[in-house]
C-alpha positions as CSV (number, residue, x, y, z in Angstrom):
1,M,-121.4,-74.2,40.5
2,T,-121.6,-76.8,37.7
3,Q,-120.1,-80.2,37.3
4,D,-116.8,-81.0,39.1
5,G,-114.9,-80.8,35.8
6,F,-115.9,-77.2,35.2
7,A,-115.9,-76.0,38.9
8,G,-112.1,-76.0,39.2
9,A,-111.7,-73.5,36.3
10,E,-114.5,-71.4,37.7
11,R,-112.7,-71.2,41.1
12,I,-109.6,-69.9,39.3
13,G,-111.5,-67.2,37.6
14,A,-113.3,-66.1,40.7
15,T,-110.0,-66.0,42.7
16,I,-108.5,-63.7,40.0
17,D,-111.5,-61.4,40.3
18,V,-111.1,-61.2,44.0
19,L,-107.3,-60.6,43.9
20,A,-107.6,-58.0,41.2
21,D,-110.4,-56.1,43.0
22,T,-108.5,-56.3,46.3
23,L,-104.8,-55.8,45.3
24,L,-105.0,-53.6,42.2
25,G,-105.4,-50.2,43.8
26,A,-104.4,-46.7,42.9
27,D,-100.7,-47.5,42.6
28,A,-101.4,-50.1,39.8
29,T,-100.9,-49.4,36.1
30,Y,-104.1,-49.1,34.1
31,Y,-104.2,-49.1,30.3
32,P,-106.7,-47.0,28.3
33,A,-109.9,-48.8,27.2
34,G,-109.0,-48.1,23.6
35,S,-106.3,-50.8,23.8
36,L,-109.1,-53.3,24.2
37,T,-111.6,-51.9,21.7
38,A,-108.9,-51.6,19.0
39,F,-108.5,-55.3,19.0
40,D,-109.2,-56.2,15.3
41,R,-108.0,-59.7,14.4
42,T,-109.6,-59.8,11.0
43,A,-107.2,-57.2,9.6
44,H,-104.1,-59.3,10.3
45,P,-102.9,-61.7,7.6
46,S,-102.4,-64.5,10.1
47,A,-105.9,-64.2,11.7
48,G,-107.4,-66.9,9.5
49,A,-104.4,-69.3,9.7
50,L,-103.3,-69.5,13.3
51,F,-102.0,-73.0,12.8
52,G,-99.4,-71.5,10.4
53,L,-97.7,-69.8,13.4
54,R,-94.8,-71.6,15.0
55,L,-95.7,-72.7,18.6
56,G,-93.4,-75.4,19.9
57,P,-94.9,-78.0,22.2
58,G,-92.1,-77.4,24.7
59,G,-92.6,-73.6,24.9
60,P,-94.8,-71.5,27.1
61,G,-97.9,-72.1,25.0
62,L,-98.2,-68.4,24.2
63,L,-97.1,-66.3,21.3
64,T,-97.6,-62.5,21.1
65,V,-98.0,-61.3,17.5
66,R,-97.8,-57.6,16.8
67,G,-101.1,-56.2,15.5
68,L,-102.9,-59.5,16.3
69,G,-102.7,-60.3,20.0
70,T,-101.6,-63.2,22.1
71,V,-102.1,-66.6,20.5
72,V,-102.9,-69.3,23.0
73,E,-102.3,-72.9,22.1
74,A,-103.7,-76.1,23.9
75,G,-104.1,-79.8,23.0
76,T,-105.9,-82.8,24.4
77,T,-102.9,-85.1,24.2
78,R,-100.6,-82.7,26.0
79,T,-100.6,-83.7,29.7
80,S,-99.9,-80.9,32.2
81,A,-97.1,-81.6,34.5
82,A,-97.6,-81.2,38.2
83,A,-97.1,-77.5,38.8
84,E,-95.8,-76.1,42.1
85,A,-96.1,-72.6,43.5
86,P,-92.8,-70.7,43.0
87,T,-93.0,-69.1,46.4
88,A,-89.4,-69.6,47.5
89,E,-88.1,-68.4,44.2
90,L,-90.2,-65.2,44.3
91,F,-89.1,-64.5,47.9
92,A,-85.5,-65.0,46.9
93,R,-86.0,-62.6,43.9
94,Y,-87.5,-59.8,46.0
95,G,-85.7,-60.4,49.2
96,G,-88.9,-60.3,51.3
97,K,-89.6,-62.2,54.4
98,D,-93.4,-62.2,54.7
99,V,-96.7,-61.6,52.7
100,Y,-99.4,-59.9,54.7
101,G,-97.7,-61.0,57.9
102,L,-97.2,-64.7,56.8
103,P,-93.6,-65.9,56.7
104,V,-92.2,-67.7,53.8
105,E,-92.7,-71.2,55.3
106,A,-96.4,-70.4,56.2
107,V,-97.5,-69.1,52.8
108,S,-99.7,-71.7,51.1
109,G,-103.0,-72.0,49.4
110,E,-104.6,-73.4,52.6
111,Q,-103.4,-70.5,54.7
112,V,-104.4,-67.8,52.3
113,A,-107.7,-69.6,51.4
114,V,-107.2,-69.6,47.7
115,P,-108.7,-70.5,45.4
116,V,-112.0,-69.2,46.6
117,R,-115.3,-71.0,46.3
118,P,-117.9,-68.9,44.5
119,E,-121.6,-69.2,44.8
120,P,-124.3,-68.2,42.3
121,A,-126.0,-64.9,43.0
122,E,-129.7,-64.1,42.7
123,S,-131.2,-63.9,39.2
124,W,-132.1,-60.2,39.6
125,M,-128.3,-59.5,39.9
126,R,-127.6,-61.2,36.5
127,P,-126.7,-58.8,33.7
128,E,-128.4,-58.9,30.3
129,F,-127.3,-61.2,27.6
130,P,-124.9,-59.1,25.5
131,A,-125.9,-58.3,21.9
132,A,-122.3,-58.9,20.8
133,V,-122.6,-62.6,21.7
134,A,-126.3,-63.0,20.7
135,R,-125.3,-62.3,17.0
136,F,-123.9,-65.8,16.9
137,A,-127.4,-67.2,17.3
138,A,-127.9,-66.8,13.5
139,E,-127.0,-69.5,11.0
140,R,-123.5,-69.4,9.7
141,P,-121.0,-71.8,8.1
142,V,-118.8,-73.8,10.4
143,A,-115.0,-74.0,9.7
144,V,-113.6,-77.5,9.0
145,P,-110.9,-78.4,11.6
146,E,-107.3,-78.3,10.4
147,E,-105.9,-81.8,9.5
148,L,-103.3,-83.0,12.0
149,A,-101.0,-86.0,12.1
150,T,-102.4,-89.2,13.5
151,G,-102.1,-89.3,17.3
152,A,-102.1,-85.5,17.7
153,G,-105.7,-85.5,19.0
154,V,-107.4,-82.1,19.1
155,E,-105.5,-78.8,19.2
156,V,-107.1,-75.4,19.9
157,R,-105.7,-72.0,19.1
158,L,-107.3,-68.7,19.9
159,V,-106.4,-65.0,20.0
160,V,-106.5,-63.0,23.3
161,P,-106.1,-59.2,23.4
162,S,-102.7,-58.3,24.5
163,V,-104.1,-56.1,27.3
164,F,-104.7,-59.2,29.3
165,H,-101.6,-60.2,31.4
166,P,-101.1,-64.0,31.5
167,L,-100.7,-65.5,34.9
168,T,-100.1,-69.1,33.8
169,V,-97.2,-70.3,31.8
170,R,-95.6,-73.7,31.0
171,G,-92.2,-74.6,32.4
172,D,-90.6,-75.3,35.7
173,R,-90.7,-73.2,38.9
174,Q,-87.9,-70.9,37.8
175,A,-89.7,-70.1,34.5
176,R,-93.0,-69.4,36.4
177,A,-91.3,-67.2,38.9
178,G,-89.6,-65.2,36.2
179,H,-92.9,-64.8,34.3
180,L,-94.9,-63.7,37.3
181,A,-92.2,-61.2,38.2
182,E,-92.5,-59.7,34.7
183,V,-96.3,-59.4,35.0
184,A,-95.9,-57.7,38.4
185,E,-93.6,-55.1,37.0
186,E,-96.2,-54.4,34.2
187,L,-99.0,-54.1,36.7
188,Y,-97.1,-52.1,39.3
189,A,-94.7,-50.1,37.1
190,G,-94.6,-47.2,39.6
191,A,-95.2,-49.1,42.8
192,R,-92.7,-50.4,45.4
193,A,-91.2,-53.8,45.4
194,P,-93.3,-55.2,48.3
195,R,-96.5,-54.6,46.2
196,R,-95.0,-56.5,43.3
197,Q,-93.9,-59.3,45.6
198,D,-97.4,-59.7,47.2
199,W,-99.1,-59.9,43.8
200,S,-96.7,-62.4,42.3
201,V,-96.6,-64.6,45.4
202,L,-100.4,-64.7,45.8
203,T,-101.1,-65.4,42.1
204,G,-98.3,-68.0,42.1
205,L,-100.4,-70.0,44.6
206,L,-102.8,-70.7,41.8
207,A,-100.3,-72.7,39.7
208,Q,-101.1,-76.1,41.2
209,P,-105.0,-75.8,41.3
210,A,-105.0,-74.3,37.8
211,A,-103.0,-77.3,36.4
212,A,-105.4,-79.7,38.1
213,A,-108.4,-77.9,36.6
214,G,-107.0,-78.1,33.1
215,V,-106.5,-74.3,32.8
216,V,-104.3,-73.5,29.8
217,Y,-104.6,-69.7,30.1
218,A,-105.5,-67.3,32.9
219,G,-105.1,-63.6,32.7
220,V,-106.1,-60.3,34.2
221,A,-106.7,-56.8,32.6
222,A,-106.6,-53.4,34.2
223,L,-108.2,-50.6,32.2
224,Q,-109.1,-46.9,32.7
225,T,-112.6,-46.2,31.4
226,D,-114.1,-42.7,31.7
227,G,-111.9,-41.9,34.7
228,R,-112.8,-45.2,36.5
229,R,-110.6,-48.1,37.2
230,S,-111.9,-51.4,35.7
231,R,-110.6,-54.9,36.0
232,A,-111.5,-58.2,34.3
233,S,-110.3,-61.9,34.4
234,L,-110.1,-64.4,31.5
235,V,-109.7,-68.2,31.9
236,V,-109.4,-70.8,29.2
237,S,-109.5,-74.5,30.1
238,L,-109.9,-78.0,28.6
239,T,-112.1,-80.5,30.5
240,Q,-113.1,-84.1,29.7
241,S,-116.9,-84.2,29.4
242,P,-118.4,-86.7,26.9
243,R,-121.5,-84.6,26.2
244,Q,-123.1,-83.3,23.0
245,I,-124.1,-79.7,22.8
246,S,-127.8,-80.4,23.4
247,E,-127.1,-82.4,26.5
248,L,-124.6,-79.9,27.8
249,S,-127.0,-76.9,27.3
250,A,-129.9,-78.8,29.0
251,E,-127.6,-79.7,31.9
252,L,-126.4,-76.2,32.4
253,A,-129.9,-74.8,32.3
254,D,-131.1,-77.4,34.8
255,Q,-128.3,-77.0,37.3
256,R,-128.2,-73.2,37.1
257,P,-131.8,-71.9,37.1
258,Q,-130.5,-68.4,38.0
259,A,-128.4,-68.2,34.8
260,E,-129.4,-67.5,31.2
261,V,-128.2,-70.2,28.8
262,W,-128.1,-69.9,25.0
263,T,-126.9,-72.2,22.3
264,V,-125.0,-70.2,19.6
265,L,-123.0,-71.1,16.5
266,I,-119.5,-69.7,16.4
267,P,-117.2,-70.4,13.5
268,A,-115.6,-73.3,15.4
269,G,-118.9,-75.0,16.0
270,P,-122.1,-75.0,18.2
271,T,-121.4,-73.6,21.7
272,A,-123.4,-73.2,24.9
273,V,-123.0,-69.7,26.4
274,L,-124.4,-68.7,29.9
275,V,-124.6,-65.4,31.7
276,E,-124.7,-65.2,35.5
277,S,-123.6,-63.4,38.6
278,R,-121.5,-65.0,41.3
279,I,-120.5,-64.1,44.8
280,A,-117.0,-65.0,46.0
281,P,-115.6,-64.5,49.5
282,V,-112.5,-62.4,50.1
283,P,-109.8,-64.3,51.9
284,P,-109.5,-63.1,55.6
285,L,-105.8,-62.5,55.1
286,L,-106.6,-59.7,52.5
287,L,-109.2,-57.9,54.6
288,P,-107.3,-54.8,55.9
289,V,-107.5,-53.7,59.5
290,G,-107.4,-50.0,58.6
291,Q,-108.2,-48.9,55.1
292,P,-105.5,-46.4,54.0
293,A,-106.5,-43.4,51.9
294,G,-106.6,-43.8,48.2
295,E,-107.2,-47.6,48.4
296,P,-110.5,-49.1,47.2
297,D,-113.1,-50.1,49.7
298,V,-112.9,-53.9,50.3
299,A,-116.0,-55.8,51.4
300,D,-116.3,-59.3,52.7
301,N,-117.7,-60.6,49.4
302,T,-117.1,-59.8,45.7
303,V,-119.9,-59.9,43.2
304,S,-118.8,-60.6,39.6
305,S,-120.7,-60.7,36.3
306,V,-119.6,-63.7,34.3
307,L,-119.7,-64.8,30.6
308,Q,-118.9,-68.5,30.1
309,A,-118.8,-70.5,26.8
310,F,-118.6,-74.3,26.4
311,L,-117.4,-75.7,23.1
312,P,-117.6,-79.5,22.6
313,L,-114.5,-80.6,20.6
314,P,-114.7,-83.1,17.7
315,D,-113.1,-86.0,19.5
316,G,-116.3,-86.4,21.5
317,L,-114.7,-86.4,24.9
318,S,-113.2,-82.9,25.5
319,V,-114.9,-79.5,26.1
320,L,-113.2,-76.1,25.7
321,T,-114.3,-73.5,28.3
322,V,-113.7,-69.8,28.0
323,Q,-114.9,-67.5,30.8
324,L,-114.7,-63.8,31.4
325,G,-115.6,-62.1,34.6
326,T,-115.6,-58.5,35.9
327,V,-116.6,-56.8,39.1
328,Q,-117.4,-53.5,37.4
329,A,-120.9,-54.1,36.0
330,D,-120.8,-50.7,34.2
331,D,-118.2,-52.0,31.8
332,W,-120.2,-55.2,31.0
333,E,-120.8,-54.3,27.3
334,L,-117.1,-53.4,26.9
335,Y,-115.8,-56.7,28.0
336,A,-118.6,-58.7,26.3
337,A,-117.6,-57.3,22.9
338,A,-114.0,-58.5,23.5
339,F,-115.4,-61.9,24.6
340,A,-117.3,-62.2,21.3
341,E,-114.1,-61.5,19.4
342,I,-112.2,-64.2,21.3
343,L,-114.9,-66.8,20.5
344,A,-114.8,-65.8,16.8
345,S,-111.0,-66.4,16.8
346,I,-111.1,-70.0,18.0
347,Q,-109.6,-72.4,15.4
348,L,-109.5,-76.2,15.8
349,G,-107.1,-78.9,14.5
350,W,-108.0,-82.7,14.6
351,D,-106.4,-85.9,13.6
352,G,-109.8,-87.5,12.7
353,T,-109.8,-90.0,15.6
354,R,-112.5,-90.0,18.2
355,A,-111.4,-90.5,21.7
356,A,-112.4,-93.6,23.6
357,L,-115.0,-93.0,26.3
358,P,-113.9,-93.8,29.8
359,Q,-114.9,-97.3,30.9
360,I,-117.2,-97.6,33.9
361,P,-115.8,-100.3,36.2
362,A,-118.2,-103.2,36.3
363,Q,-119.3,-104.5,39.7
364,Q,-118.0,-108.0,40.5
365,P,-120.7,-110.5,41.3
366,V,-120.7,-111.8,44.9
367,A,-120.2,-115.6,45.0
368,Q,-122.8,-117.4,47.0
369,Q,-121.4,-119.3,50.0
370,P,-122.9,-122.8,50.6
371,A,-125.0,-123.1,53.7
372,Q,-123.2,-124.6,56.7
373,P,-124.9,-127.6,58.3
374,P,-125.8,-127.2,61.9
375,V,-123.1,-128.4,64.3
376,A,-124.3,-131.3,66.5
377,Q,-123.6,-130.6,70.1
378,A,-122.4,-133.4,72.4
379,P,-124.8,-134.1,75.2
380,V,-123.7,-132.9,78.5
381,A,-124.0,-135.3,81.4
382,Q,-126.2,-133.8,84.1
383,P,-126.3,-135.2,87.6
384,P,-129.7,-136.7,88.5
385,V,-131.9,-134.2,90.2
386,A,-134.8,-135.3,92.3
387,Q,-138.0,-133.8,91.0
388,A,-141.5,-133.9,92.1
389,P,-143.5,-136.4,90.2
390,S,-146.2,-133.9,89.3
391,A,-143.8,-131.3,87.8
392,P,-143.3,-131.8,84.0
393,Q,-139.9,-131.4,82.5
394,P,-139.4,-128.5,80.1
395,P,-138.5,-129.4,76.5
396,V,-134.8,-129.3,75.5
397,A,-134.1,-126.1,73.3
398,A,-132.7,-126.9,69.9
399,P,-129.6,-125.1,68.9
400,P,-130.2,-122.1,66.5
401,V,-129.9,-122.8,62.8
402,P,-127.5,-120.3,61.0
403,A,-129.3,-118.0,58.6
404,M,-129.0,-118.6,54.9
405,P,-126.9,-116.1,53.0
406,T,-128.9,-113.5,51.1
407,V,-129.1,-114.3,47.5
408,P,-128.6,-111.2,45.3
409,P,-131.7,-110.5,43.3
410,T,-131.6,-111.7,39.7
411,V,-131.5,-108.7,37.3
412,P,-133.9,-109.4,34.5
413,A,-132.5,-109.3,31.0
414,P,-133.2,-105.9,29.3
415,A,-136.0,-106.1,26.9
416,P,-135.0,-105.7,23.3
417,E,-135.2,-102.1,22.3
418,R,-138.2,-101.4,20.1
419,P,-137.0,-100.1,16.7
420,K,-137.6,-96.4,16.2
421,G,-139.7,-95.0,13.4
422,T,-143.2,-95.5,11.9
423,L,-144.2,-98.5,9.7
424,V,-145.0,-97.4,6.1
425,N,-145.9,-99.2,2.9
426,I,-143.3,-99.2,0.2
427,P,-145.0,-99.0,-3.3
428,P,-144.2,-101.6,-5.9
429,A,-141.7,-101.0,-8.7
430,D,-144.5,-100.3,-11.3
431,F,-146.4,-97.9,-9.1
432,N,-147.7,-94.8,-10.9
433,P,-148.5,-91.9,-8.5
434,F,-150.3,-90.0,-11.3
435,A,-152.7,-92.8,-12.3
436,P,-156.3,-92.4,-11.3
437,P,-157.5,-94.6,-8.4
438,A,-158.7,-98.0,-9.3
439,P,-162.5,-98.4,-9.2
440,A,-164.0,-100.3,-6.3
441,P,-164.7,-103.9,-7.0
442,A,-168.3,-104.5,-8.1
443,A,-170.7,-106.9,-6.5
444,E,-170.6,-110.5,-7.7
445,A,-172.7,-111.3,-10.8
446,P,-173.9,-114.6,-12.0
447,A,-171.7,-116.7,-14.2
448,G,-171.9,-116.2,-17.9
449,D,-171.8,-112.4,-17.9
450,A,-170.3,-110.7,-20.9
451,P,-166.9,-109.1,-20.4
452,A,-166.8,-105.3,-20.0
453,P,-165.5,-103.5,-23.0
454,G,-162.2,-101.7,-22.8
455,K,-161.8,-98.1,-22.1
456,G,-161.6,-95.4,-24.9
457,V,-163.7,-93.8,-27.6
458,K,-164.0,-95.4,-31.0
459,V,-162.4,-93.4,-33.8
460,N,-161.7,-94.1,-37.5
461,I,-158.0,-94.5,-38.2
462,P,-157.1,-93.3,-41.7
463,P,-155.8,-95.9,-44.2
464,P,-152.2,-95.8,-45.4
465,D,-153.2,-93.9,-48.7
466,F,-155.1,-91.2,-46.8
467,N,-154.2,-87.7,-48.0
468,P,-155.0,-85.1,-45.2
469,F,-154.4,-82.3,-47.7
470,A,-156.8,-83.5,-50.4
471,A,-160.0,-81.7,-51.0
472,P,-163.0,-83.4,-49.5
473,A,-165.0,-85.6,-51.9
474,P,-168.2,-84.0,-53.0
475,A,-171.4,-85.6,-51.9
476,P,-173.2,-87.7,-54.5
477,V,-175.8,-85.6,-56.4
478,T,-179.2,-87.1,-56.7
479,A,-181.1,-86.5,-59.9
480,P,-184.0,-84.0,-59.4
481,A,-187.4,-85.1,-60.4
482,A,-188.3,-84.1,-64.0
483,A,-190.9,-81.3,-64.2
484,A,-194.0,-82.0,-66.2
485,A,-193.7,-80.4,-69.6
486,P,-196.5,-77.9,-70.3
487,Q,-199.0,-78.8,-73.0
488,P,-198.3,-76.9,-76.3
489,V,-201.0,-74.4,-77.3
490,A,-201.7,-73.8,-80.9
491,Q,-201.3,-70.1,-81.8
492,P,-202.1,-68.5,-85.2
493,V,-199.2,-67.0,-87.1
494,V,-199.5,-63.2,-87.8
495,A,-197.1,-60.8,-89.4
496,D,-195.0,-58.6,-87.2
497,P,-194.6,-55.2,-88.8
498,F,-191.9,-54.1,-86.3
499,G,-189.6,-57.1,-86.8
500,T,-190.0,-58.5,-83.2
501,V,-189.9,-62.1,-82.5
502,T,-193.0,-63.7,-81.0
503,T,-193.0,-66.7,-78.8
504,Q,-192.9,-70.1,-80.3
505,Q,-191.4,-68.7,-83.5
506,K,-188.1,-69.6,-85.1
507,A,-185.6,-66.9,-85.9
508,D,-185.6,-65.6,-89.5
509,P,-182.0,-65.8,-91.0
510,F,-183.0,-63.2,-93.6
511,G,-184.2,-60.5,-91.2
512,T,-187.9,-60.9,-91.8
513,V,-190.1,-61.8,-89.0
514,T,-193.4,-63.5,-89.2
515,S,-195.9,-64.1,-86.5
516,G,-199.1,-65.8,-86.1
517,R,-202.3,-64.7,-84.7
518,P,-202.6,-63.4,-81.1
519,T,-202.2,-66.3,-78.8
520,A,-204.7,-67.3,-76.3
521,P,-204.0,-66.9,-72.6
522,A,-201.9,-69.8,-71.1
523,R,-203.7,-72.4,-69.2
524,I,-202.8,-72.4,-65.5
525,P,-202.2,-76.0,-64.3
526,A,-204.0,-77.2,-61.3
527,P,-202.1,-76.9,-58.0
528,T,-200.4,-80.1,-56.9
529,P,-201.0,-81.1,-53.3
530,P,-197.8,-81.4,-51.1
531,P,-196.5,-84.9,-50.4
532,A,-197.6,-86.6,-47.3
533,A,-194.0,-87.1,-46.0
534,P,-190.7,-85.5,-47.2
535,P,-188.6,-87.8,-49.2
536,A,-185.9,-89.6,-47.3
537,A,-182.4,-88.0,-47.6
538,A,-179.9,-90.0,-49.3
539,A,-177.6,-92.0,-46.9
540,P,-174.0,-90.7,-46.9
541,A,-171.5,-92.8,-48.5
542,P,-169.5,-94.9,-46.0
543,G,-166.0,-93.6,-45.3
544,K,-162.9,-95.6,-45.7
545,G,-160.9,-97.1,-42.8
546,V,-161.4,-99.3,-39.8
547,K,-163.0,-98.1,-36.6
548,V,-160.7,-98.1,-33.5
549,N,-160.9,-96.7,-30.0
550,I,-158.9,-93.5,-29.2
551,P,-157.8,-93.5,-25.5
552,P,-159.2,-90.7,-23.3
553,P,-156.8,-87.9,-22.0
554,D,-156.5,-89.6,-18.6
555,F,-155.5,-93.0,-20.1
556,N,-152.4,-94.5,-18.4
557,P,-150.8,-97.2,-20.5
558,F,-148.7,-98.4,-17.5
559,A,-151.6,-98.9,-15.0
560,P,-152.8,-102.4,-14.3
561,P,-155.9,-103.5,-16.1
562,A,-159.1,-102.5,-14.4
563,P,-161.2,-105.4,-13.2
564,A,-164.0,-106.4,-15.5
565,A,-167.3,-104.8,-14.6
566,Q,-169.8,-107.5,-13.7
567,A,-173.3,-106.6,-14.9
568,P,-176.5,-108.7,-15.1
569,A,-176.7,-111.0,-18.1
570,E,-179.7,-109.3,-19.6
571,D,-178.0,-105.9,-19.7
572,A,-176.2,-104.7,-22.8
573,P,-172.4,-104.2,-22.6
574,T,-171.3,-100.7,-21.8
575,P,-169.7,-99.0,-24.8
576,G,-166.0,-98.4,-24.5
577,K,-164.5,-94.9,-24.5
578,G,-163.1,-93.2,-27.6
579,V,-164.3,-92.0,-31.0
580,K,-164.7,-94.2,-33.9
581,V,-162.5,-93.5,-36.9
582,N,-162.1,-95.2,-40.3
583,I,-158.8,-97.0,-41.0
584,P,-157.9,-96.6,-44.7
585,P,-157.5,-99.8,-46.8
586,P,-154.0,-101.0,-47.8
587,D,-154.4,-99.7,-51.4
588,F,-155.4,-96.2,-50.3
589,N,-153.4,-93.4,-52.1
590,P,-153.4,-90.1,-50.2
591,F,-151.9,-88.3,-53.3
592,A,-154.5,-89.6,-55.9
593,A,-157.0,-87.2,-57.4
594,P,-160.4,-87.3,-55.8
595,A,-162.9,-89.4,-57.6
596,P,-165.3,-87.4,-59.9
597,P,-168.8,-87.0,-58.6
598,P,-171.4,-89.3,-60.2
599,V,-173.0,-87.7,-63.3
600,A,-176.7,-86.9,-62.9
601,A,-179.2,-88.0,-65.5
602,A,-179.8,-85.5,-68.3
603,P,-183.2,-83.8,-68.3
604,A,-185.7,-84.9,-71.0
605,P,-185.6,-82.6,-74.1
606,A,-188.4,-80.1,-74.5
607,A,-191.2,-80.9,-76.9
608,E,-190.7,-79.6,-80.5
609,P,-193.0,-76.7,-81.1
610,E,-195.4,-76.9,-84.0
611,P,-194.2,-75.1,-87.2
612,P,-196.1,-71.9,-88.0
613,A,-199.0,-72.1,-90.3
614,Y,-197.4,-69.7,-92.8
615,N,-193.8,-70.4,-93.9
616,P,-192.5,-68.1,-96.6
617,F,-189.8,-70.7,-97.5
618,G,-192.3,-73.4,-98.1
């Protein structure tokens, strides 16, 4: 099936499926399916703290808790003693003499052909991956292992529904015989003693191979579902396999192409789960010659649907395996839901020490033997033989030289492993990721070029006595050009009978009004031609302050200085960025009153009009 470490536990599970399908007939006791579906571990107060339950290392490794189930305990540091089948004790208990025609002294695993060797079935016979287990594919928090004392290794505790009858128990042969007899009484409550004896003796033959395979729990369930008899097997084992979850999942998918392999995340950690069908042969001893009425039909092979989970433990060397199988494919979803609850109940304890990986024995180098020199052979005296003078003598054959021993090939030293990763450039300490890119270097210019001006816009910085709230100073007023005075025109003085005042006549303080004669029409001056060019506007007064450069918005004070732009000697330097401002002088007072505007020149007084010709006051 899979690796040798997992194959032993799979044989135990396949054998239990074959024995249950063959031996549990109509006279067996079947429990209602509700006893399996009512399994609710979360409602029990001890469900989240299985390590708080007392399970002694010298006990059977099982503890039945009412309302919770059967708590199974296993550890990596606990070595399983060599278990022997309690065949003689069971025969003495029931008083029988044979099992299916085999006497007591002939009953053995080899004679009965257990455990069986299953083979994978075709992929079309594989059931669907159950939705109850697929829900573990979502992300979820992983529980931290319980802290154990140093040297305790890894301990595992999980809850199994009480409807499964345990077939393995710790202890000596007497303890195993008593436990198997109790299970036979539960499964065959209304059957005769020979039926109980056959079941207990055949299942007792699995004690030794189960201990060798690292099985810590093996059980069988017999249920009644919709008027049909249904059976299932459950096997929990610990195996040494130093593989991570990714390696384990890839290896399972590669070695079992007919199976469906998923990687899920149960509360205890990442787990590989596979679904497959397997075919196991029925031992020839159990094939009936004549099938009695009421017994199930028995074929030569048994096809089982299997769910199997592989959980790598934190010590880096052990793997917890949980497998469930059933021959009744119609009840696949029923048992898959119970399997998911078993996976969710797994809790781990660890002492924090990783196990040492097994050392691979190194091959001893073969010492080279020195070459043996050829052995000189003593000449053998031969009697003289008369030969014909024309016949040449054949050359004397030299003794064979022994072959040199084969020198083992020299294994080249392994090349140094290339470091993983990609080379990157680490920026300097003063690197600014938000600074604009530096300009490309300009072409070389002849010596003597003027340095490029700095960046920025020239602005006027106000002086220390600048008042930003003072009213702006008025612009200087220029004196308008004086208009030409009109020439006075002599007018005769006439009397005004209505008391009105005529032009060019002074007011009369006594209420009398005099006037001259009617004035002549005013002389219209000749039009003055427009000036050839408008007068130049007065230059604004220079503001106070010193002009400086205001940096632009993208200015970075921490960026390295830009290289000086090299321009031809005859070109004018490029103006720097910024706006020019006036820096106020040191004696500037921002709170002083604004300076008064300059007083314009007073216009020339008008010409004094001539006195009237007639003045009553002389």
